[in-house]
mmCIF file of the C-alpha atoms, coordinates in Angstrom:
data_MODEL
# 
_entry.id   MODEL 
# 
loop_
_atom_site.group_PDB 
_atom_site.id 
_atom_site.type_symbol 
_atom_site.label_atom_id 
_atom_site.label_alt_id 
_atom_site.label_comp_id 
_atom_site.label_asym_id 
_atom_site.label_entity_id 
_atom_site.label_seq_id 
_atom_site.pdbx_PDB_ins_code 
_atom_site.Cartn_x 
_atom_site.Cartn_y 
_atom_site.Cartn_z 
_atom_site.occupancy 
_atom_site.B_iso_or_equiv 
_atom_site.pdbx_formal_charge 
_atom_site.auth_seq_id 
_atom_site.auth_comp_id 
_atom_site.auth_asym_id 
_atom_site.auth_atom_id 
_atom_site.pdbx_PDB_model_num 
ATOM 1   C CA . UNK A 1 1   ? 0.055  0.075  -0.021  1.00 0.00 ? 1   UNK A CA 1 
ATOM 2   C CA . UNK A 1 2   ? 1.471  3.241  -0.992  1.00 0.00 ? 2   UNK A CA 1 
ATOM 3   C CA . UNK A 1 3   ? 1.949  5.860  1.849   1.00 0.00 ? 3   UNK A CA 1 
ATOM 4   C CA . UNK A 1 4   ? 2.070  8.960  -0.453  1.00 0.00 ? 4   UNK A CA 1 
ATOM 5   C CA . UNK A 1 5   ? -0.766 8.940  -3.138  1.00 0.00 ? 5   UNK A CA 1 
ATOM 6   C CA . UNK A 1 6   ? -0.475 11.333 -5.998  1.00 0.00 ? 6   UNK A CA 1 
ATOM 7   C CA . UNK A 1 7   ? -3.922 12.771 -6.939  1.00 0.00 ? 7   UNK A CA 1 
ATOM 8   C CA . UNK A 1 8   ? -3.590 15.660 -9.554  1.00 0.00 ? 8   UNK A CA 1 
ATOM 9   C CA . UNK A 1 9   ? -6.312 18.193 -10.369 1.00 0.00 ? 9   UNK A CA 1 
ATOM 10  C CA . UNK A 1 10  ? -7.132 18.923 -13.905 1.00 0.00 ? 10  UNK A CA 1 
ATOM 11  C CA . UNK A 1 11  ? -5.333 22.020 -13.750 1.00 0.00 ? 11  UNK A CA 1 
ATOM 12  C CA . UNK A 1 12  ? -2.152 20.477 -12.556 1.00 0.00 ? 12  UNK A CA 1 
ATOM 13  C CA . UNK A 1 13  ? -2.363 17.795 -15.270 1.00 0.00 ? 13  UNK A CA 1 
ATOM 14  C CA . UNK A 1 14  ? -2.717 20.533 -17.977 1.00 0.00 ? 14  UNK A CA 1 
ATOM 15  C CA . UNK A 1 15  ? 0.230  22.450 -16.410 1.00 0.00 ? 15  UNK A CA 1 
ATOM 16  C CA . UNK A 1 16  ? 2.301  19.177 -16.523 1.00 0.00 ? 16  UNK A CA 1 
ATOM 17  C CA . UNK A 1 17  ? 1.386  18.354 -20.118 1.00 0.00 ? 17  UNK A CA 1 
ATOM 18  C CA . UNK A 1 18  ? 2.182  21.824 -21.291 1.00 0.00 ? 18  UNK A CA 1 
ATOM 19  C CA . UNK A 1 19  ? 5.608  21.739 -19.482 1.00 0.00 ? 19  UNK A CA 1 
ATOM 20  C CA . UNK A 1 20  ? 6.314  18.492 -21.309 1.00 0.00 ? 20  UNK A CA 1 
ATOM 21  C CA . UNK A 1 21  ? 5.120  19.643 -24.688 1.00 0.00 ? 21  UNK A CA 1 
ATOM 22  C CA . UNK A 1 22  ? 7.194  22.757 -24.609 1.00 0.00 ? 22  UNK A CA 1 
ATOM 23  C CA . UNK A 1 23  ? 10.397 20.628 -23.655 1.00 0.00 ? 23  UNK A CA 1 
ATOM 24  C CA . UNK A 1 24  ? 12.218 23.672 -22.620 1.00 0.00 ? 24  UNK A CA 1 
ATOM 25  C CA . UNK A 1 25  ? 12.446 22.826 -18.784 1.00 0.00 ? 25  UNK A CA 1 
ATOM 26  C CA . UNK A 1 26  ? 15.689 20.945 -17.403 1.00 0.00 ? 26  UNK A CA 1 
ATOM 27  C CA . UNK A 1 27  ? 15.642 17.177 -18.002 1.00 0.00 ? 27  UNK A CA 1 
ATOM 28  C CA . UNK A 1 28  ? 15.203 16.393 -14.312 1.00 0.00 ? 28  UNK A CA 1 
ATOM 29  C CA . UNK A 1 29  ? 12.095 18.637 -14.138 1.00 0.00 ? 29  UNK A CA 1 
ATOM 30  C CA . UNK A 1 30  ? 10.589 17.055 -17.322 1.00 0.00 ? 30  UNK A CA 1 
ATOM 31  C CA . UNK A 1 31  ? 11.265 13.474 -15.684 1.00 0.00 ? 31  UNK A CA 1 
ATOM 32  C CA . UNK A 1 32  ? 9.437  14.537 -12.592 1.00 0.00 ? 32  UNK A CA 1 
ATOM 33  C CA . UNK A 1 33  ? 6.545  15.765 -14.608 1.00 0.00 ? 33  UNK A CA 1 
ATOM 34  C CA . UNK A 1 34  ? 6.224  12.536 -16.467 1.00 0.00 ? 34  UNK A CA 1 
ATOM 35  C CA . UNK A 1 35  ? 6.447  10.677 -13.077 1.00 0.00 ? 35  UNK A CA 1 
ATOM 36  C CA . UNK A 1 36  ? 3.722  12.645 -11.724 1.00 0.00 ? 36  UNK A CA 1 
ATOM 37  C CA . UNK A 1 37  ? 1.359  12.192 -14.613 1.00 0.00 ? 37  UNK A CA 1 
ATOM 38  C CA . UNK A 1 38  ? 1.888  8.347  -14.717 1.00 0.00 ? 38  UNK A CA 1 
ATOM 39  C CA . UNK A 1 39  ? 1.617  8.043  -10.946 1.00 0.00 ? 39  UNK A CA 1 
ATOM 40  C CA . UNK A 1 40  ? -1.573 10.042 -10.798 1.00 0.00 ? 40  UNK A CA 1 
ATOM 41  C CA . UNK A 1 41  ? -4.153 8.162  -8.996  1.00 0.00 ? 41  UNK A CA 1 
ATOM 42  C CA . UNK A 1 42  ? -6.908 10.835 -9.192  1.00 0.00 ? 42  UNK A CA 1 
ATOM 43  C CA . UNK A 1 43  ? -9.934 10.446 -11.094 1.00 0.00 ? 43  UNK A CA 1 
ATOM 44  C CA . UNK A 1 44  ? -8.998 9.838  -14.735 1.00 0.00 ? 44  UNK A CA 1 
ATOM 45  C CA . UNK A 1 45  ? -5.440 9.512  -13.927 1.00 0.00 ? 45  UNK A CA 1 
ATOM 46  C CA . UNK A 1 46  ? -2.990 6.690  -15.056 1.00 0.00 ? 46  UNK A CA 1 
ATOM 47  C CA . UNK A 1 47  ? -2.420 5.286  -11.601 1.00 0.00 ? 47  UNK A CA 1 
ATOM 48  C CA . UNK A 1 48  ? 0.796  3.244  -12.747 1.00 0.00 ? 48  UNK A CA 1 
ATOM 49  C CA . UNK A 1 49  ? 2.681  1.303  -10.152 1.00 0.00 ? 49  UNK A CA 1 
ATOM 50  C CA . UNK A 1 50  ? 6.157  2.511  -9.181  1.00 0.00 ? 50  UNK A CA 1 
ATOM 51  C CA . UNK A 1 51  ? 7.700  -0.284 -11.028 1.00 0.00 ? 51  UNK A CA 1 
ATOM 52  C CA . UNK A 1 52  ? 5.847  0.337  -14.102 1.00 0.00 ? 52  UNK A CA 1 
ATOM 53  C CA . UNK A 1 53  ? 6.725  4.075  -14.018 1.00 0.00 ? 53  UNK A CA 1 
ATOM 54  C CA . UNK A 1 54  ? 10.466 3.154  -13.343 1.00 0.00 ? 54  UNK A CA 1 
ATOM 55  C CA . UNK A 1 55  ? 10.668 0.869  -16.307 1.00 0.00 ? 55  UNK A CA 1 
ATOM 56  C CA . UNK A 1 56  ? 8.695  3.208  -18.529 1.00 0.00 ? 56  UNK A CA 1 
ATOM 57  C CA . UNK A 1 57  ? 10.854 6.283  -17.833 1.00 0.00 ? 57  UNK A CA 1 
ATOM 58  C CA . UNK A 1 58  ? 14.254 4.528  -17.127 1.00 0.00 ? 58  UNK A CA 1 
ATOM 59  C CA . UNK A 1 59  ? 14.509 5.970  -13.518 1.00 0.00 ? 59  UNK A CA 1 
ATOM 60  C CA . UNK A 1 60  ? 15.018 4.290  -10.213 1.00 0.00 ? 60  UNK A CA 1 
ATOM 61  C CA . UNK A 1 61  ? 11.836 3.298  -7.958  1.00 0.00 ? 61  UNK A CA 1 
ATOM 62  C CA . UNK A 1 62  ? 13.293 5.244  -5.248  1.00 0.00 ? 62  UNK A CA 1 
ATOM 63  C CA . UNK A 1 63  ? 13.214 8.437  -7.461  1.00 0.00 ? 63  UNK A CA 1 
ATOM 64  C CA . UNK A 1 64  ? 9.556  7.704  -8.236  1.00 0.00 ? 64  UNK A CA 1 
ATOM 65  C CA . UNK A 1 65  ? 8.835  7.284  -4.525  1.00 0.00 ? 65  UNK A CA 1 
ATOM 66  C CA . UNK A 1 66  ? 10.604 10.427 -3.626  1.00 0.00 ? 66  UNK A CA 1 
ATOM 67  C CA . UNK A 1 67  ? 8.739  12.536 -6.254  1.00 0.00 ? 67  UNK A CA 1 
ATOM 68  C CA . UNK A 1 68  ? 5.419  11.180 -4.838  1.00 0.00 ? 68  UNK A CA 1 
ATOM 69  C CA . UNK A 1 69  ? 6.424  12.033 -1.399  1.00 0.00 ? 69  UNK A CA 1 
ATOM 70  C CA . UNK A 1 70  ? 7.485  15.547 -2.138  1.00 0.00 ? 70  UNK A CA 1 
ATOM 71  C CA . UNK A 1 71  ? 4.238  16.261 -4.171  1.00 0.00 ? 71  UNK A CA 1 
ATOM 72  C CA . UNK A 1 72  ? 2.048  15.104 -1.145  1.00 0.00 ? 72  UNK A CA 1 
ATOM 73  C CA . UNK A 1 73  ? 4.154  16.808 1.493   1.00 0.00 ? 73  UNK A CA 1 
ATOM 74  C CA . UNK A 1 74  ? 5.097  20.077 -0.329  1.00 0.00 ? 74  UNK A CA 1 
ATOM 75  C CA . UNK A 1 75  ? 2.939  20.409 -3.578  1.00 0.00 ? 75  UNK A CA 1 
ATOM 76  C CA . UNK A 1 76  ? 3.570  20.445 -7.268  1.00 0.00 ? 76  UNK A CA 1 
ATOM 77  C CA . UNK A 1 77  ? 6.380  23.085 -7.391  1.00 0.00 ? 77  UNK A CA 1 
ATOM 78  C CA . UNK A 1 78  ? 8.471  21.330 -4.974  1.00 0.00 ? 78  UNK A CA 1 
ATOM 79  C CA . UNK A 1 79  ? 7.892  17.850 -6.675  1.00 0.00 ? 79  UNK A CA 1 
ATOM 80  C CA . UNK A 1 80  ? 9.175  19.298 -9.884  1.00 0.00 ? 80  UNK A CA 1 
ATOM 81  C CA . UNK A 1 81  ? 12.420 20.974 -8.551  1.00 0.00 ? 81  UNK A CA 1 
ATOM 82  C CA . UNK A 1 82  ? 15.569 19.380 -7.173  1.00 0.00 ? 82  UNK A CA 1 
ATOM 83  C CA . UNK A 1 83  ? 15.559 19.169 -3.364  1.00 0.00 ? 83  UNK A CA 1 
ATOM 84  C CA . UNK A 1 84  ? 17.655 21.867 -1.596  1.00 0.00 ? 84  UNK A CA 1 
ATOM 85  C CA . UNK A 1 85  ? 19.227 20.779 1.692   1.00 0.00 ? 85  UNK A CA 1 
ATOM 86  C CA . UNK A 1 86  ? 18.053 22.740 4.650   1.00 0.00 ? 86  UNK A CA 1 
ATOM 87  C CA . UNK A 1 87  ? 21.371 22.615 6.537   1.00 0.00 ? 87  UNK A CA 1 
ATOM 88  C CA . UNK A 1 88  ? 23.650 25.517 6.205   1.00 0.00 ? 88  UNK A CA 1 
ATOM 89  C CA . UNK A 1 89  ? 27.529 24.998 6.845   1.00 0.00 ? 89  UNK A CA 1 
ATOM 90  C CA . UNK A 1 90  ? 29.400 27.753 8.648   1.00 0.00 ? 90  UNK A CA 1 
ATOM 91  C CA . UNK A 1 91  ? 32.951 28.460 7.680   1.00 0.00 ? 91  UNK A CA 1 
ATOM 92  C CA . UNK A 1 92  ? 35.371 26.546 9.860   1.00 0.00 ? 92  UNK A CA 1 
ATOM 93  C CA . UNK A 1 93  ? 38.133 29.089 9.996   1.00 0.00 ? 93  UNK A CA 1 
ATOM 94  C CA . UNK A 1 94  ? 37.920 32.838 9.583   1.00 0.00 ? 94  UNK A CA 1 
ATOM 95  C CA . UNK A 1 95  ? 40.500 34.958 7.986   1.00 0.00 ? 95  UNK A CA 1 
ATOM 96  C CA . UNK A 1 96  ? 42.751 35.537 10.961  1.00 0.00 ? 96  UNK A CA 1 
ATOM 97  C CA . UNK A 1 97  ? 42.645 31.875 11.812  1.00 0.00 ? 97  UNK A CA 1 
ATOM 98  C CA . UNK A 1 98  ? 43.592 30.962 8.406   1.00 0.00 ? 98  UNK A CA 1 
ATOM 99  C CA . UNK A 1 99  ? 46.513 33.360 8.435   1.00 0.00 ? 99  UNK A CA 1 
ATOM 100 C CA . UNK A 1 100 ? 47.678 31.727 11.575  1.00 0.00 ? 100 UNK A CA 1 
ATOM 101 C CA . UNK A 1 101 ? 47.774 28.331 10.017  1.00 0.00 ? 101 UNK A CA 1 
ATOM 102 C CA . UNK A 1 102 ? 49.676 29.659 7.119   1.00 0.00 ? 102 UNK A CA 1 
ATOM 103 C CA . UNK A 1 103 ? 52.156 31.399 9.354   1.00 0.00 ? 103 UNK A CA 1 
ATOM 104 C CA . UNK A 1 104 ? 52.399 28.303 11.493  1.00 0.00 ? 104 UNK A CA 1 
ATOM 105 C CA . UNK A 1 105 ? 53.044 26.065 8.500   1.00 0.00 ? 105 UNK A CA 1 
ATOM 106 C CA . UNK A 1 106 ? 55.861 28.074 7.282   1.00 0.00 ? 106 UNK A CA 1 
ATOM 107 C CA . UNK A 1 107 ? 57.486 28.207 10.729  1.00 0.00 ? 107 UNK A CA 1 
ATOM 108 C CA . UNK A 1 108 ? 59.734 25.581 12.221  1.00 0.00 ? 108 UNK A CA 1 
ATOM 109 C CA . UNK A 1 109 ? 58.032 22.588 13.179  1.00 0.00 ? 109 UNK A CA 1 
ATOM 110 C CA . UNK A 1 110 ? 57.821 21.531 16.691  1.00 0.00 ? 110 UNK A CA 1 
ATOM 111 C CA . UNK A 1 111 ? 58.621 18.067 18.525  1.00 0.00 ? 111 UNK A CA 1 
ATOM 112 C CA . UNK A 1 112 ? 61.838 17.776 16.639  1.00 0.00 ? 112 UNK A CA 1 
ATOM 113 C CA . UNK A 1 113 ? 60.087 17.227 13.239  1.00 0.00 ? 113 UNK A CA 1 
ATOM 114 C CA . UNK A 1 114 ? 61.372 18.294 9.915   1.00 0.00 ? 114 UNK A CA 1 
ATOM 115 C CA . UNK A 1 115 ? 58.029 19.780 8.948   1.00 0.00 ? 115 UNK A CA 1 
ATOM 116 C CA . UNK A 1 116 ? 54.346 20.256 10.194  1.00 0.00 ? 116 UNK A CA 1 
ATOM 117 C CA . UNK A 1 117 ? 51.991 17.407 9.598   1.00 0.00 ? 117 UNK A CA 1 
ATOM 118 C CA . UNK A 1 118 ? 48.273 18.102 9.075   1.00 0.00 ? 118 UNK A CA 1 
ATOM 119 C CA . UNK A 1 119 ? 47.674 16.496 12.479  1.00 0.00 ? 119 UNK A CA 1 
ATOM 120 C CA . UNK A 1 120 ? 50.276 18.562 14.236  1.00 0.00 ? 120 UNK A CA 1 
ATOM 121 C CA . UNK A 1 121 ? 48.630 21.640 12.764  1.00 0.00 ? 121 UNK A CA 1 
ATOM 122 C CA . UNK A 1 122 ? 45.157 20.639 13.788  1.00 0.00 ? 122 UNK A CA 1 
ATOM 123 C CA . UNK A 1 123 ? 46.453 19.798 17.352  1.00 0.00 ? 123 UNK A CA 1 
ATOM 124 C CA . UNK A 1 124 ? 48.158 23.103 17.596  1.00 0.00 ? 124 UNK A CA 1 
ATOM 125 C CA . UNK A 1 125 ? 45.050 25.098 16.689  1.00 0.00 ? 125 UNK A CA 1 
ATOM 126 C CA . UNK A 1 126 ? 43.262 23.280 19.447  1.00 0.00 ? 126 UNK A CA 1 
ATOM 127 C CA . UNK A 1 127 ? 46.101 23.824 21.902  1.00 0.00 ? 127 UNK A CA 1 
ATOM 128 C CA . UNK A 1 128 ? 46.154 27.661 21.377  1.00 0.00 ? 128 UNK A CA 1 
ATOM 129 C CA . UNK A 1 129 ? 42.378 27.608 21.627  1.00 0.00 ? 129 UNK A CA 1 
ATOM 130 C CA . UNK A 1 130 ? 41.584 29.067 18.191  1.00 0.00 ? 130 UNK A CA 1 
ATOM 131 C CA . UNK A 1 131 ? 39.134 26.253 17.613  1.00 0.00 ? 131 UNK A CA 1 
ATOM 132 C CA . UNK A 1 132 ? 37.537 23.518 19.811  1.00 0.00 ? 132 UNK A CA 1 
ATOM 133 C CA . UNK A 1 133 ? 38.181 20.902 17.095  1.00 0.00 ? 133 UNK A CA 1 
ATOM 134 C CA . UNK A 1 134 ? 39.161 20.682 13.587  1.00 0.00 ? 134 UNK A CA 1 
ATOM 135 C CA . UNK A 1 135 ? 39.579 17.837 10.972  1.00 0.00 ? 135 UNK A CA 1 
ATOM 136 C CA . UNK A 1 136 ? 42.832 17.265 9.139   1.00 0.00 ? 136 UNK A CA 1 
ATOM 137 C CA . UNK A 1 137 ? 40.932 17.497 5.845   1.00 0.00 ? 137 UNK A CA 1 
ATOM 138 C CA . UNK A 1 138 ? 40.059 21.160 6.762   1.00 0.00 ? 138 UNK A CA 1 
ATOM 139 C CA . UNK A 1 139 ? 43.647 21.917 7.131   1.00 0.00 ? 139 UNK A CA 1 
ATOM 140 C CA . UNK A 1 140 ? 44.517 20.118 3.876   1.00 0.00 ? 140 UNK A CA 1 
ATOM 141 C CA . UNK A 1 141 ? 42.091 22.119 1.890   1.00 0.00 ? 141 UNK A CA 1 
ATOM 142 C CA . UNK A 1 142 ? 43.324 25.363 3.312   1.00 0.00 ? 142 UNK A CA 1 
ATOM 143 C CA . UNK A 1 143 ? 46.981 24.660 2.473   1.00 0.00 ? 143 UNK A CA 1 
ATOM 144 C CA . UNK A 1 144 ? 45.978 23.410 -0.905  1.00 0.00 ? 144 UNK A CA 1 
ATOM 145 C CA . UNK A 1 145 ? 43.920 26.683 -1.505  1.00 0.00 ? 145 UNK A CA 1 
ATOM 146 C CA . UNK A 1 146 ? 47.054 28.564 -0.708  1.00 0.00 ? 146 UNK A CA 1 
ATOM 147 C CA . UNK A 1 147 ? 49.401 26.233 -2.719  1.00 0.00 ? 147 UNK A CA 1 
ATOM 148 C CA . UNK A 1 148 ? 51.371 25.409 0.345   1.00 0.00 ? 148 UNK A CA 1 
ATOM 149 C CA . UNK A 1 149 ? 53.153 22.025 0.349   1.00 0.00 ? 149 UNK A CA 1 
ATOM 150 C CA . UNK A 1 150 ? 55.472 21.715 3.228   1.00 0.00 ? 150 UNK A CA 1 
ATOM 151 C CA . UNK A 1 151 ? 55.680 18.054 2.919   1.00 0.00 ? 151 UNK A CA 1 
ATOM 152 C CA . UNK A 1 152 ? 57.246 18.613 -0.507  1.00 0.00 ? 152 UNK A CA 1 
ATOM 153 C CA . UNK A 1 153 ? 59.748 21.379 0.000   1.00 0.00 ? 153 UNK A CA 1 
ATOM 154 C CA . UNK A 1 154 ? 61.000 23.940 2.551   1.00 0.00 ? 154 UNK A CA 1 
ATOM 155 C CA . UNK A 1 155 ? 59.912 27.394 1.856   1.00 0.00 ? 155 UNK A CA 1 
ATOM 156 C CA . UNK A 1 156 ? 59.317 30.740 3.889   1.00 0.00 ? 156 UNK A CA 1 
ATOM 157 C CA . UNK A 1 157 ? 56.387 32.924 3.875   1.00 0.00 ? 157 UNK A CA 1 
ATOM 158 C CA . UNK A 1 158 ? 57.447 35.298 6.613   1.00 0.00 ? 158 UNK A CA 1 
ATOM 159 C CA . UNK A 1 159 ? 60.772 36.223 8.173   1.00 0.00 ? 159 UNK A CA 1 
ATOM 160 C CA . UNK A 1 160 ? 62.106 34.100 11.197  1.00 0.00 ? 160 UNK A CA 1 
ATOM 161 C CA . UNK A 1 161 ? 60.490 34.826 14.589  1.00 0.00 ? 161 UNK A CA 1 
ATOM 162 C CA . UNK A 1 162 ? 63.542 36.576 15.621  1.00 0.00 ? 162 UNK A CA 1 
ATOM 163 C CA . UNK A 1 163 ? 63.260 39.216 12.996  1.00 0.00 ? 163 UNK A CA 1 
ATOM 164 C CA . UNK A 1 164 ? 60.421 40.880 14.757  1.00 0.00 ? 164 UNK A CA 1 
ATOM 165 C CA . UNK A 1 165 ? 61.292 44.491 13.575  1.00 0.00 ? 165 UNK A CA 1 
ATOM 166 C CA . UNK A 1 166 ? 60.729 43.460 9.809   1.00 0.00 ? 166 UNK A CA 1 
ATOM 167 C CA . UNK A 1 167 ? 57.390 41.832 10.699  1.00 0.00 ? 167 UNK A CA 1 
ATOM 168 C CA . UNK A 1 168 ? 56.287 44.858 12.701  1.00 0.00 ? 168 UNK A CA 1 
ATOM 169 C CA . UNK A 1 169 ? 57.091 47.168 9.798   1.00 0.00 ? 169 UNK A CA 1 
ATOM 170 C CA . UNK A 1 170 ? 55.601 44.889 7.241   1.00 0.00 ? 170 UNK A CA 1 
ATOM 171 C CA . UNK A 1 171 ? 52.473 44.886 9.337   1.00 0.00 ? 171 UNK A CA 1 
ATOM 172 C CA . UNK A 1 172 ? 52.419 48.786 9.411   1.00 0.00 ? 172 UNK A CA 1 
ATOM 173 C CA . UNK A 1 173 ? 52.572 48.835 5.627   1.00 0.00 ? 173 UNK A CA 1 
ATOM 174 C CA . UNK A 1 174 ? 50.097 46.081 4.921   1.00 0.00 ? 174 UNK A CA 1 
ATOM 175 C CA . UNK A 1 175 ? 47.712 47.821 7.378   1.00 0.00 ? 175 UNK A CA 1 
ATOM 176 C CA . UNK A 1 176 ? 47.213 50.691 4.936   1.00 0.00 ? 176 UNK A CA 1 
ATOM 177 C CA . UNK A 1 177 ? 45.124 48.193 2.724   1.00 0.00 ? 177 UNK A CA 1 
ATOM 178 C CA . UNK A 1 178 ? 42.941 47.524 5.624   1.00 0.00 ? 178 UNK A CA 1 
ATOM 179 C CA . UNK A 1 179 ? 41.544 51.169 5.719   1.00 0.00 ? 179 UNK A CA 1 
ATOM 180 C CA . UNK A 1 180 ? 37.983 51.800 4.563   1.00 0.00 ? 180 UNK A CA 1 
ATOM 181 C CA . UNK A 1 181 ? 37.579 52.530 0.939   1.00 0.00 ? 181 UNK A CA 1 
ATOM 182 C CA . UNK A 1 182 ? 37.798 56.319 0.055   1.00 0.00 ? 182 UNK A CA 1 
ATOM 183 C CA . UNK A 1 183 ? 37.382 57.412 -3.475  1.00 0.00 ? 183 UNK A CA 1 
ATOM 184 C CA . UNK A 1 184 ? 39.266 60.646 -2.546  1.00 0.00 ? 184 UNK A CA 1 
ATOM 185 C CA . UNK A 1 185 ? 42.275 58.768 -1.653  1.00 0.00 ? 185 UNK A CA 1 
ATOM 186 C CA . UNK A 1 186 ? 42.768 55.975 -4.080  1.00 0.00 ? 186 UNK A CA 1 
ATOM 187 C CA . UNK A 1 187 ? 45.270 53.205 -3.162  1.00 0.00 ? 187 UNK A CA 1 
ATOM 188 C CA . UNK A 1 188 ? 47.357 51.233 -5.487  1.00 0.00 ? 188 UNK A CA 1 
ATOM 189 C CA . UNK A 1 189 ? 49.267 48.065 -4.366  1.00 0.00 ? 189 UNK A CA 1 
ATOM 190 C CA . UNK A 1 190 ? 52.120 46.780 -6.454  1.00 0.00 ? 190 UNK A CA 1 
ATOM 191 C CA . UNK A 1 191 ? 54.514 43.894 -5.853  1.00 0.00 ? 191 UNK A CA 1 
ATOM 192 C CA . UNK A 1 192 ? 58.264 43.628 -6.506  1.00 0.00 ? 192 UNK A CA 1 
ATOM 193 C CA . UNK A 1 193 ? 57.677 43.441 -10.267 1.00 0.00 ? 193 UNK A CA 1 
ATOM 194 C CA . UNK A 1 194 ? 55.388 46.529 -10.250 1.00 0.00 ? 194 UNK A CA 1 
ATOM 195 C CA . UNK A 1 195 ? 52.418 44.661 -11.046 1.00 0.00 ? 195 UNK A CA 1 
ATOM 196 C CA . UNK A 1 196 ? 49.014 45.501 -9.494  1.00 0.00 ? 196 UNK A CA 1 
ATOM 197 C CA . UNK A 1 197 ? 48.116 43.306 -6.496  1.00 0.00 ? 197 UNK A CA 1 
ATOM 198 C CA . UNK A 1 198 ? 44.545 42.356 -5.585  1.00 0.00 ? 198 UNK A CA 1 
ATOM 199 C CA . UNK A 1 199 ? 43.408 44.106 -2.435  1.00 0.00 ? 199 UNK A CA 1 
ATOM 200 C CA . UNK A 1 200 ? 42.211 40.742 -0.991  1.00 0.00 ? 200 UNK A CA 1 
ATOM 201 C CA . UNK A 1 201 ? 45.810 39.338 -1.436  1.00 0.00 ? 201 UNK A CA 1 
ATOM 202 C CA . UNK A 1 202 ? 47.267 42.175 0.350   1.00 0.00 ? 202 UNK A CA 1 
ATOM 203 C CA . UNK A 1 203 ? 44.659 41.794 3.183   1.00 0.00 ? 203 UNK A CA 1 
ATOM 204 C CA . UNK A 1 204 ? 45.655 38.109 3.588   1.00 0.00 ? 204 UNK A CA 1 
ATOM 205 C CA . UNK A 1 205 ? 49.274 39.165 4.079   1.00 0.00 ? 205 UNK A CA 1 
ATOM 206 C CA . UNK A 1 206 ? 48.183 41.602 6.657   1.00 0.00 ? 206 UNK A CA 1 
ATOM 207 C CA . UNK A 1 207 ? 46.432 38.733 8.518   1.00 0.00 ? 207 UNK A CA 1 
ATOM 208 C CA . UNK A 1 208 ? 49.546 36.475 8.067   1.00 0.00 ? 208 UNK A CA 1 
ATOM 209 C CA . UNK A 1 209 ? 51.716 39.265 9.572   1.00 0.00 ? 209 UNK A CA 1 
ATOM 210 C CA . UNK A 1 210 ? 49.466 39.526 12.503  1.00 0.00 ? 210 UNK A CA 1 
ATOM 211 C CA . UNK A 1 211 ? 49.523 35.870 12.908  1.00 0.00 ? 211 UNK A CA 1 
ATOM 212 C CA . UNK A 1 212 ? 53.398 35.769 12.888  1.00 0.00 ? 212 UNK A CA 1 
ATOM 213 C CA . UNK A 1 213 ? 53.351 38.109 15.850  1.00 0.00 ? 213 UNK A CA 1 
ATOM 214 C CA . UNK A 1 214 ? 51.026 35.654 17.688  1.00 0.00 ? 214 UNK A CA 1 
ATOM 215 C CA . UNK A 1 215 ? 53.435 32.915 16.944  1.00 0.00 ? 215 UNK A CA 1 
ATOM 216 C CA . UNK A 1 216 ? 56.178 34.849 18.769  1.00 0.00 ? 216 UNK A CA 1 
ATOM 217 C CA . UNK A 1 217 ? 54.042 35.178 21.935  1.00 0.00 ? 217 UNK A CA 1 
# 
């Protein structure tokens, strides 16, 4: 016995037939329209079984069941469109936390190791109470996004911890880019090759400089 019974009104049937006849909707939407017409158990409806609909339209029976359920629970528009998850995912690390990870990755590893491992970085973030917990995959994605590969080669992002004066002066310079935009005082950032630098990149460097100072504490 089906739990979710599709019973279309004549207006709904006409809407679905018109949608199919036009053939301009996405394939998924057209398939759902055909499923509803064939599963229609209302007066004058086809009332096909899920298995018959599945074989005729070459879709899984689970898809047929899901479309029927969404029609009964949420109506025709919801049954025709792809389900959107209700969950929202908050960003695990903010800008300054990411800058801290970058600076930490480019610093000398602890525990007598040659380099920082993903687990060591994750443990360090918890240790300094930047996060309550974090997965190694989150760290890996962050390093990949910034093209950092400490396991392949040694490289520096910031001066050594002992060069505090340089870091302080660099932070002062980069803080200029953090000022609110004012069209009366345009700012142009250039790199060593006199090429324009995206303001977002300079802002990331400012975060990294601040993170470097945190590492020295």
